[in-house]
C-alpha positions as CSV (number, residue, x, y, z in Angstrom):
1,M,42.6,-87.4,89.4
2,T,40.5,-84.3,89.5
3,A,41.2,-81.4,91.9
4,A,38.7,-79.8,94.2
5,F,41.0,-76.8,94.6
6,S,44.0,-75.7,92.5
7,L,46.4,-73.0,93.7
8,N,48.8,-71.2,91.5
9,D,51.5,-69.2,93.3
10,V,48.9,-67.9,95.7
11,T,49.5,-65.2,98.3
12,L,46.9,-64.5,101.0
13,G,47.0,-61.9,103.7
14,Y,45.6,-58.8,105.3
15,D,46.3,-55.1,104.7
16,R,48.7,-56.0,101.9
17,H,50.9,-58.1,104.3
18,P,51.1,-61.8,103.4
19,A,50.1,-64.5,105.8
20,V,50.6,-67.3,103.2
21,H,52.6,-66.8,100.0
22,H,53.9,-68.7,97.0
23,L,51.6,-71.6,97.5
24,T,51.2,-73.8,94.5
25,G,49.4,-77.2,94.5
26,R,46.1,-79.0,94.5
27,F,43.7,-80.7,96.8
28,A,42.5,-83.8,95.0
29,T,38.8,-84.5,94.9
30,G,38.0,-87.1,97.6
31,S,41.3,-86.5,99.5
32,L,41.7,-86.2,103.3
33,T,44.3,-83.6,104.0
34,A,45.7,-82.1,107.2
35,V,47.1,-78.6,107.2
36,V,49.8,-78.2,109.8
37,G,52.5,-75.7,110.8
38,P,53.7,-73.4,113.6
39,N,51.3,-71.0,115.3
40,G,50.6,-68.0,113.0
41,S,51.8,-69.9,109.9
42,G,48.8,-69.0,107.8
43,K,46.7,-72.2,108.2
44,S,43.4,-70.5,109.0
45,T,44.1,-67.9,106.4
46,L,44.5,-70.6,103.8
47,L,41.0,-72.0,104.6
48,K,39.5,-68.6,104.3
49,G,41.1,-68.2,100.9
50,L,39.8,-71.6,99.7
51,I,36.2,-70.8,100.6
52,G,36.4,-67.3,99.2
53,L,36.2,-65.3,102.4
54,L,39.6,-63.8,101.6
55,A,40.6,-62.8,98.1
56,P,44.2,-63.6,97.0
57,L,46.7,-60.7,97.1
58,D,48.4,-62.4,94.2
59,G,48.1,-65.7,92.3
60,R,44.9,-67.8,91.7
61,V,42.7,-70.1,93.7
62,E,40.6,-72.2,91.3
63,R,37.6,-74.1,92.8
64,N,37.1,-76.2,89.7
65,G,33.4,-76.1,89.3
66,L,32.6,-76.0,93.0
67,R,29.7,-73.6,94.0
68,Q,29.7,-71.8,97.3
69,G,27.0,-74.1,98.6
70,D,29.1,-77.2,97.9
71,I,31.6,-76.2,100.6
72,A,30.9,-76.6,104.4
73,Y,33.2,-74.5,106.5
74,L,33.7,-74.9,110.3
75,P,35.7,-72.0,111.7
76,Q,37.4,-72.0,115.1
77,Q,35.0,-72.0,118.0
78,A,36.5,-68.7,119.2
79,E,35.0,-67.1,116.1
80,I,31.5,-68.3,116.9
81,D,29.1,-66.3,119.1
82,R,27.3,-68.7,121.4
83,S,25.3,-66.0,123.2
84,F,22.5,-65.9,120.7
85,P,19.4,-67.5,122.2
86,I,19.0,-70.5,120.0
87,S,18.5,-74.2,120.8
88,V,20.6,-77.2,119.8
89,I,18.0,-78.5,117.3
90,E,17.5,-75.0,115.8
91,T,21.3,-74.8,115.3
92,V,21.4,-78.2,113.6
93,L,18.4,-77.3,111.4
94,L,20.4,-74.4,109.9
95,G,22.2,-77.1,108.0
96,H,19.1,-77.3,105.8
97,W,19.3,-73.6,104.8
98,R,20.3,-74.5,101.2
99,T,17.0,-76.4,100.6
100,M,14.6,-74.6,102.9
101,G,15.7,-71.0,102.8
102,L,15.2,-68.5,105.5
103,F,11.4,-68.3,105.7
104,R,10.1,-71.8,104.6
105,P,8.8,-73.9,107.5
106,V,10.7,-76.9,108.7
107,T,9.2,-80.1,107.5
108,R,8.7,-83.2,109.7
109,A,11.3,-85.0,107.6
110,Q,13.8,-82.3,108.1
111,R,13.3,-82.3,111.8
112,R,13.7,-86.0,111.9
113,Q,17.0,-85.7,109.9
114,A,18.2,-83.2,112.5
115,E,17.3,-85.5,115.4
116,D,19.1,-88.4,113.6
117,A,22.2,-86.2,113.2
118,L,22.2,-85.5,116.9
119,V,22.1,-89.2,117.6
120,A,25.0,-89.7,115.1
121,V,27.2,-87.3,117.1
122,G,26.2,-88.6,120.5
123,L,23.7,-85.9,121.5
124,D,20.4,-87.7,121.6
125,G,18.0,-85.8,123.9
126,F,19.9,-82.5,123.7
127,G,17.6,-80.9,121.1
128,R,15.8,-78.4,123.4
129,R,18.9,-77.2,125.3
130,P,20.2,-73.7,124.6
131,I,23.6,-73.8,122.9
132,A,25.0,-71.4,125.6
133,S,24.6,-74.2,128.2
134,L,26.8,-76.7,126.3
135,S,30.4,-77.5,127.0
136,A,33.0,-76.9,124.2
137,G,32.9,-80.5,123.2
138,Q,29.1,-80.7,123.2
139,F,28.9,-77.6,121.1
140,Q,31.4,-79.0,118.6
141,R,29.3,-82.1,118.3
142,V,26.3,-79.8,117.4
143,L,28.3,-78.1,114.7
144,F,29.3,-81.5,113.2
145,A,25.6,-82.5,113.3
146,R,24.8,-79.4,111.3
147,M,27.4,-80.3,108.7
148,L,25.8,-83.7,108.4
149,L,22.6,-82.0,107.2
150,Q,24.6,-79.7,104.9
151,N,25.7,-82.8,103.1
152,C,28.4,-81.0,101.1
153,P,31.0,-82.7,98.9
154,V,33.8,-80.5,100.4
155,I,34.4,-79.8,104.1
156,L,36.9,-77.4,105.6
157,L,37.6,-77.7,109.3
158,D,39.6,-75.1,111.3
159,E,41.1,-76.7,114.4
160,P,38.0,-78.8,115.0
161,F,39.5,-80.7,118.0
162,T,41.1,-77.9,119.9
163,A,40.0,-77.6,123.6
164,I,37.6,-80.6,123.5
165,D,37.9,-83.8,125.4
166,A,39.5,-87.0,124.1
167,R,36.2,-88.9,123.8
168,T,34.6,-86.2,121.7
169,T,37.7,-86.0,119.6
170,A,37.6,-89.7,118.9
171,D,33.9,-89.6,118.1
172,L,34.2,-86.7,115.7
173,L,37.3,-88.2,114.0
174,R,35.2,-91.2,113.2
175,V,32.7,-88.8,111.5
176,V,35.5,-87.3,109.5
177,V,36.8,-90.7,108.4
178,G,33.3,-91.7,107.5
179,W,33.0,-88.6,105.3
180,H,36.2,-89.5,103.6
181,G,34.9,-93.0,103.0
182,E,32.0,-91.4,101.2
183,G,34.3,-89.7,98.7
184,R,34.1,-86.2,100.2
185,T,37.1,-83.8,100.1
186,I,38.2,-82.8,103.6
187,I,40.8,-80.3,104.6
188,A,41.5,-79.8,108.3
189,V,43.8,-77.4,110.2
190,L,45.3,-79.5,113.0
191,H,48.0,-79.2,115.7
192,D,48.3,-82.8,117.0
193,L,50.8,-84.5,114.7
194,D,50.2,-88.0,116.1
195,Q,46.5,-87.5,115.3
196,V,47.5,-86.5,111.8
197,R,49.7,-89.5,111.3
198,E,47.0,-91.9,112.5
199,N,44.1,-90.5,110.5
200,F,45.1,-88.2,107.6
201,P,46.7,-89.8,104.5
202,D,47.9,-86.4,103.1
203,T,49.4,-83.3,104.7
204,L,50.4,-79.8,103.8
205,L,53.1,-78.3,106.1
206,I,53.3,-74.5,105.8
207,A,55.2,-71.8,107.6
208,R,53.9,-68.8,105.7
209,E,55.5,-70.5,102.7
210,P,54.9,-74.1,101.8
211,I,57.5,-76.6,103.3
212,A,56.1,-79.8,102.0
213,W,52.9,-81.2,100.5
214,G,52.1,-84.8,99.9
215,T,51.7,-88.1,101.8
216,T,51.8,-87.6,105.5
217,T,54.7,-90.0,106.0
218,E,56.8,-88.0,103.6
219,V,55.7,-84.5,104.8
220,L,56.1,-85.0,108.5
221,R,59.8,-85.8,108.4
222,A,62.1,-84.4,111.0
223,D,63.9,-82.2,108.6
224,H,60.7,-80.7,107.3
225,L,59.4,-79.9,110.8
226,S,62.8,-78.4,111.7
227,Q,62.7,-76.2,108.6
228,A,59.2,-75.0,109.6
229,R,60.4,-74.0,113.1
230,Q,63.3,-72.1,111.7
231,M,61.2,-70.2,109.2
232,A,58.7,-69.3,112.0
233,E,61.6,-67.8,114.0
234,A,62.6,-65.7,111.1
235,W,59.1,-64.2,110.3
236,D,58.7,-60.5,109.7
237,D,55.0,-59.5,110.1
238,R,55.7,-56.2,108.4
239,A,57.0,-57.7,105.2
240,E,55.5,-56.7,101.9
241,I,54.3,-59.1,99.2
242,C,57.2,-60.8,97.4
243,R,56.1,-61.1,93.8
244,R,57.4,-63.6,91.2
245,G,56.1,-64.8,87.9
246,I,53.1,-67.1,87.8
247,A,53.6,-70.3,85.8
């Protein structure tokens, strides 16, 4: 099976201090993988390394033929400025940027696709509303609608269900499962382990270093979770990079 991403002894971090280190493995094309671990374990950092927002301090991240435009990335809501005066439909239409560019006018067909995407995420009739007026759950639905228009083969989601209601979570999980059924590669940072067990076939458990990576049933064993907690308690945020040979 081909890999969307391959990692070879990768270390990622900030100001020469590692947040993730010694990570080797692959995300198979078409896989649905949860990334879990204690708070501060490097999960969000890993996604930034995969998409190229953060260069490795050591090791290699190989995207195996993927172009930047092939990857849709949804950061945490806390990283998104919702004060910009833009409507829901205008936000969704940004998903067409690869095909329409910055200055080409929106076609009738593109607007119809945006309206259909809003219907698909349960926001029919919300198009004219400013995004600043939306609840956290409604805004997350808008961002998923935008990704529907991006139509990318690879989707990275950073805590997509945090601070949103149960109904919205269930609706958006169905979208994620639908993407997986279409053969897309999906990698999601998550905290709810029951949610992971029920919906994600594969899991990567990290605590700065990898603990386990494979099928969810095998990874989310009690001994692995205990090891992750113990490693979290022993973290030293001032530690330098630990180098070792790359295979």
